[in-house]
N, C-alpha and C positions, 0 to 999 in steps of 0.2 A: 547656523552654528551646529557643528556636529555634536550629537548627543553622546555623552560618555557612557560606555557600557556599564551596567550595574554589576557590582561584585560584592553582594551583601555578605556579611560575616555570618558564620554558623553560630547559633546560640548554643548554650551549654548542653541542652537536651539533645539537639541534633548531633552535636559533637560526640556525646556518649553513645548515641544510636549508631554512629559510624564505627564504633569499636575502639575509640580512643587511639586514633592513628599515631599521634605524636607520642603520647605517654607510653603506649605499648612498645614503641621503638621497633616496629616490625620492619625488617630490611626489605628493600625493593625486590631482591632476589627471592626472599621468602614469599612475598605477595605474588610474585610471578609464578612460582611453582604451585602454590596453593590455588591461584587463579586459574592456572591451566587445568588443574584437577576439577575445579568447580565448573569450568567451561565445558569439560568433557563429561560431566556427570549426567548419567542417563535418567536421573530422577527429575522429571520435568512435569510441569502443569500447564494447562491450557485454559484460556478464558480469564476469569477473575482470580485464579489461583486458589489458595487455601482459605481465603477470606471472602466474605460477602460484601457487596456494595462497594467494590473498588479498593478496599483497604490494603489488600495485598500488593497492589502496584502503585500506591499513592506517591506522587511527587508534587511538592508545593510549587505551583507555577507563579504565584503572586509576585515574588521578587524579580522575576524575569520577564514580566509583561512589557510589551512595547506597543507603539502605535502602528507600526508597519513591520511585517516580517522581513528579516534581513536578506533572505535568499530568494524572495520573489517580490521585488520592489517595482512599484508603478513609476515609470520614468518618462512616459510619453502618453499621447492620446491613446486611449484604449478602445477596444471593441469586443463584442461578443464572439464566441467561437463558432465558426461555420462548421456544420456537421461533417463536411468532407475532410476537415482537419482532424477528426476523431478517427483513429486507426480502424476500429472494428466496423464502424459505419462505412468508412471508405472501402474496406474489404468487401462488404456486402454488395455495394453498388458497382464496384470495379470488377468483381469476379467474372461475370459473363463476357465482359470486353477483353479481359486478360486471357481468357480461355478460348476466345474466338467464337463464342456462341452468338454474340451480337457484334455488328460492325461498329468500329470506333466512331464512325460518323454520327451514331445515335447516342454517344456518350453525353450524359447530362452536363450542363454548363458549369455547375459547381465543381464537378470532377475535372473538367477541362482546365478551368481556372487554377485549380490546385496543382495540376501537373505542369502547367506553364511556370508556376512559381517554384516547383520542386521537381525539376526534370529527372534527377537521379532516382526519384522514388519509383518511377516506372520499372526500371531494371531491378531495383530491390524487391518490388512487389512480385515480379515474374520469378525471381529467384526463390522467394518465399513460397509461392505456389508449387514450384518444382520440388522444393525441399519437403513440402507436405505430401506430395505424391510418392516420393521416395520413402518417407517415413511410414506411410500406410503399407507399401509393398514389403518393407522390412519387418513389419509386425510379426509375421510368421516366424522369422528368424529369432526374435527376441521374446516371444510371448511366454515361454516357459520360465524365463528368468524374472519377468516383471508382471506376471499375471496377478499376484496378490496385491501389488501396488496399484495395478490397473483396476482391480475390483474395489479396492479401498477408495480410489478416486471416483469411480462410477457410483458407489453408494452415496457419496456426498453430492455428486452432480445430479443424480436422478431425484434426490430429496428436495432440490431447490427449483424444480421445474414449474411447479404450480403455486408457489407461495413466495412472496405475496402476489396476489392476482394482478395481472397487468392492467393498466388503465384502459378504459374503453370510452371514447368520446372526448370532448374538450375538458380541460382541467376544471373549468367552472362547474362542470357536471360530475365528472368522475371522482374528483378529490373530495366531494361532499356526499358521496354515496353512503347511505346508512349513518349519516351524522345525526346525533341526538339533537332534536330541536330545542331541548331544555339545556342550554349551555351552562356548564358549571363555571362559576365565577371564582377566580383565584384572588387572594388577598393582595397580591402584587406580582409583577414579573419575577421578582426574586423568589417568591414562594413557588411559582410555577416551575422555575428552573431547578430549584431544590428537589421538588418532587420528581421531575422528569429524569434527573440524574439517577435518583434511587431506583426508579422504575426501569430505566435502561440497563442499569447494573443487574437488577433482578432478572431481566430477560437474557443476560449472558454477556453484556458488553464489558470489556475491560476498561476502555476509556470512553468518556462522553464529553462533548463540548458544544457550545451554542454560538451562533453569530447571525447577524443580519445577512440576508441574501444579497450578494454583490451581483448585479445583472451581468457584469462582464463574464461571469463564469457559467452562464446559461447558454446552452447550444442554440444556434439559429439554423433553421432550415429543416429540422426534424423534431417531431413531438410525438411521444408515445400516446397511443390512443387516437391520433389524428393522421399521422404519416408525414410525408414530405410537405412542409408548409413554412411560410414566414409568419412569425407570431411575436406579439409583445409579451414580455414576462408577466404572467398573471399576478394581479394585485394581491391575491391571498397567499402567494409564496413570500411571506414576510420574513420568516425566520427559518434557520436551519438547525436541526438536531443532528450532530455528527457522532457516530459510534464507531469504535474500532475494537478488533480482537485479533489475536495472532494465529498464524499457521501453527499446527502441532510442531513443537520444536525439533524433535528428532527426525521427523519427516522432512522438515525444512532443510536441515543440514545435509540430508541425503539427496539434495537436488544436483543436477536436473532430472535424472532418470527415475528416481523413486518418488519424487515429490509431486504434489498437486496443489493447485490453487483452490480447489473446490471445498476442501475441509473448512477453511476460514470463510470462503464465500457462502457456503451453506449456513454457517453460523450467523453471518451478517444478514442474510435474507430472513432468517427467523427473527432476529432482534428487530430489524427495521419493520418487518411485516407486523409484528406484535405492537410496535409503537404506533403504527398507522391505525390499527384497530382500536387501541387504547385511546388515542386522541379523538377519534371520531365518536367514540362512546361518551366522551366528555363534552362533545358538542363543537369540536374544532375540525377544520379541514386538515387533511394529511395526505401526502404522497411519498411513498418510499422509493428511493433511488438506490438500486442494489446491483451487486455484481451478479453474473459476469458482464452484461452489457445493457442492463435495464436502467439507464440513466437519461435524464434530460439536462444534466449539468455536469461540470467537471468537479469531482469530489476532492481531488488533492488540494487545490488552492482554497477551497471552502474549509477543509479540515485545518489548514494552516491559519486561516482567519479565525477559526474557532478555538485556537490555542492548543491544539493537540501536539503540534511539533513544528519542525522546519523542513523546508525542501532540501533534500540531499543532492549530492552530485549525481546519484542514480535516478533522479527525477521522481522519487517517491518520498512520502512524509517520513521523517525520522523523529520519533517520539522519545522522551526520556526513559519511559518504562519498557517499551518494546523495540526500540530502535527502528529499523526499516521493516520489521515484521509486524506491521500494523495494517490490517486490511480494513477497508472503510465502507460505510454506507451513510446515506443522508436521508433525513425525512424533512420535507418542507411543510410548513404549517402556518396558520394565521394566529396561533396562540402567542401572546406576548411573553417573551422570555428575556431575562437579563443576559446580555451577551458576554462571552468570555473575550479575552484579548489575545492577539498573537504573542509568541514568546521568542526570546533570544537566549538560547542556552549554549551558544558557541558552535553550533553545527557548521556554519559557514567556514569558520577558522579551521575546524577539524578537517572538513572535506578538502580544504585547500591544500593541506599537506598529506592527506591520506592516500587517495587515488587507488585503493585496493580494488574497488568495484570496477574501475576502468581497466586496471591491469588484468582482472580475472574475467572480464566480459568476453565470451567467445565470439560475439558478433562484431566487436569493436565499435559499438554504437554509443558508448558513454564518453562524454567529453573529458579530455585531459587538461582543459583550460585551468589555469591557476585560480581564476576567479570567475564568478558568473558574469558573462559579458553579453550573451545573446539577448536581444530585445524581441519578445514575441507578443504581439497584440498589445504593446505598450508596457509589458512587464519584463524586467531584467532577471534572468535566471540561468541556471545550467540547463542544457538541452540534451536529450537522447534521441538519436535517429530511430524513430519507432518502427518503421518498416524493416530496417535492417535488423533490429532486435527481433521482430516477428519472424524473420527468416530462420533464426536459430530456434525460437519458440516452437516453430512448426516442424522441427527436424529431430528432436530427441526421441529416444527409443520407446518410452512407455506410452502406449497407444492413446487412450482417451485422456491421459493426464498430461498431454503436451504442454510445454511451457518450459521456462528456464529457471528464473528466480534466483540465479547465482548471485546477482548484485544485492539481493536481500539477505541471502545466507551468509555471505562473506563480510558484510558490513560489521565493523567492530562494535557498533551500537546494538546489533541484534544478538542479545544474550539473554539466557534464562534468568529468571528473577531470583538470584542468589546473592550472597554477601558481597562477592567481588563486583557484581553489576551494581549493587546498591552504592558501594563506595564510589564507583566511577560516575554514576549519574548524579550523586550529591556533591562530590568534590570538584569535578571538571568544570561545571558551569560557574563555580565560584572562584576559580583560579585565574587571575588576570594575567599571569605570566605565560600561560600555555605550556609550562613545563610538565604538569601532570598529564595532559593529553599526549604530549610527545613521548612520555614514558610509557603510557598505555599503548600507543601505536607501536613503539619499539617491541613491547612484549607481544603484541598481536602478530607482528610480522616475523618475530624471531622464534616464537614458540608454537604457533599454529601452522599446520601444514597446508600448502596450496599446491595444485599442479604446477609444474614448471612452465607450461604453456597453456593459455586459456583454451586453445583448440582441443585439448585433451577431453574436455567435457562433451565434445561432439561425437556422434556415432562414426564408425569407420566409413570411408577410408580416411577422413580428415582427423578423427580422434579415436578414443577408445572407451567411450561411455564412462569416463571418470566422474565420480561424485565428490562434492566438497568434503564431507565426512562419510564414514562408512554408514550404510543403511542400518537401522535398528533391526533386530532379529524378526520382529513381527511383520516386516515388509519383505523379508527374503523368502522366496518360494522354496529354495532348497532346504530350508530349516524345517519345513512342515510337509512338503509334498514329495511324492515319488517322481522325480524328474531326472533326466540325463543331464549331468552338469558338463557343459562344454565351454565354460567361461572361467 
């Protein structure tokens, strides 16, 4: 029997917190105009905002908990993820064969099997490499315009190179390095979870969640500290601590050319690395799985099982507080924790009618399917053609800050934490009619500007280096430096 979606009523306190929508009698047009101003407000905060310990971004997930997330449902026999299915691992092992450095006859079986199943991926990969070569050549043409954005990205990128330390040796050894032999005993898993949430927030996490590790989401065929290998999931990887924080908002909205992934990545490395040290000091094993590519598991489905959010059409986690702008890290540990549950806040229904990310994707890699229909390793979900996405990722103008992130920036859920976003995140999940989300979507599409064609985000000759929003002044070289402006 199909479970009816929960639509809990707001209590009086919550209602008053939302500004007394009904009693105030604010017209939709008034909200639209004020919301546009709030959405374009340059006064933004990053991390946990103006409050400590998560209070500034708090959303009560309890009424929306479900047993299985609606946008990533297990519908068939499942299996672990082969390493060749992970884009950046595949890139690393495919590169010498794609560039003709090694003969294709020596290609590893895991790669051969993948390309047999995904024949179009070969041409997409070649196109991505070619785009990257063009991008590097074009840097001389664009460096005056983007040098500050590039330096900003490099500062974050370099700061995450050596922390947390990469594992060396088998997990049974490396995850217990410097573990205190006098293990601290908690009163209960609930007490352990309560402390770890506060500690993670104190380290800079905006969102924190816990779940049991689902073995389906652990890579097979590659293990950090060991290399290429087939392995069983270590027994001490019992639980997952999932943390999230956003990209700096104004930098995010200036994607693809001014933005970078490294600002949030660097923050996640610091948070997860500190959690790893903290747990070991208390006598528990810990392994940080952090961006850019220091993972032994898939963080997106784990974050969904930990209740942070739902899978969006754009294949990233959409959270109530940060929307798509939630960058993730995971720490696996043998500490007993009280798990959180997945949530259903209506993302599936919203994504079914929105499709802005698919419209604006310059690579055309995001599905326009009305519903999540593709079954991947036993799970039904929306799917993004990752290698085609990487082709654009590899082609934008800003040198070391390569990447696109347009699908994150244009997502209607990705909004700064102000009153209009608070109303949306509190009212929309509680509206069983869908009228409120339709009104929000109409406002989004009618009031916010988008390029007429998604190709405009690309560099010439295919586009004109368009950004979603204008770059903030602190990323514009011409505001601060003596350069010849020819743009």
